[in-house]
Structures are given as C-alpha cells and as structure tokens.
N, C-alpha and C positions, 0 to 999 in steps of 0.2 A: 605799535609803540612798544616796545622793550621795556620792562620795567627794572626799575633799578634799585637790585640787593645786594647780600652780600655777594651770590655767586655769581652774577652781572659782572662787578668789580673784581673781584676776580679773575675773571677772566678776562678783561683791561689788562689789568694788571701783569696776568700773565704773558701775555700776548707782548707787552712792552718791553718785558725782561728776556722773551726769546728775541726780538727784534732789536733791544739794547746790544747783546752779546754780539747780535750781527755784525751789528754796525761799530760795534768797540774791534773786532777781529778784521772787517774792513779798511778799516781807518789804520791801521796798525799802532793802538794801542795798547792791546793785549793779543797774544797768542791764544790761537782756539785752543789748547792747552795749559792755561791760565785759569790760576784756582778764580780767579772773577769771571770770566766767562765759563765756563764751567758750571760755577753755583748758579748762574744766572739763566743758564738753560735750565738745569736739571730744577730750580725754583719756579721758573716759569710753566714749565710743563708739570707739574704739580698743581700750578695755581691753574689752569687751564683744564687739568683733569677734574678737580673741585668744583669749577664752575658747570659741570657736564651734569650735574646733580640736579641741576635744573633746566637743561634743555638737554636731554642727552641725543647724543648723534655719534653713529659707530666709527664710522672714517676718522673722526675727531680723536674719539676712544684710543682707536689703535694705533695713531701717530703719537699720542701723548704716552702710552706704556713703552712704546719704542723710543722714544727721545727720553726717556725718563733711565728705562737700562741704558741708553749709551751717555748719559750723563753720569750713571753711578758707576760704570766702566771707568770712564773717563776720569772720575775721580779715585776710584780704587789706583786705577794706575799713578794718578798724579800724587797718593799720598804714600806709594811703597819705598820704601827706602833704596835709596842710588846704590846702587855696587859700584865697588872699587874696580 
C-alpha cells in the first residue's frame, strides 16, 4: 500500500488539477487558452513533478517537463499585450 505523505498528496492534487482543466475545456466552461485552464495544467504538472521525488519514473518526468514547457508557453502568449 502507498504511504500517504506530502509527495503522494502533491501527485493526487496535480492529477486532479490536470484532469479538472481538461474537464472544464470539454464542458466549454473555459477555453483551452483561458488563464484558469492554463494555470491548472501548469500547477498540476508542477505538483506531479514534486511527487516524483518520492517515486521516480522517467516517463512521468518527461511528460511533466513537456507539460510545464507547454503551459509556460501558453501563459506567455496569453499575457502578451494584444496588438491593435
């Protein structure tokens, strides 16, 4: 049985954040480029990344790093001033 510690909780909360963002997009509550969904995806990826300290998995590390880069790129684009 998995030991419940801070890393375990981070992994669960991260997964909930990522799936929650996808859920909000699918129900068309928020668009994929909305700050809420971008933040949930980015925050979720960071939380899952933290959880890997306790139970390393290379595949999960790679996907979380890619997810973080995508999230940062999306936030960067979102926060850029709009051109007239």
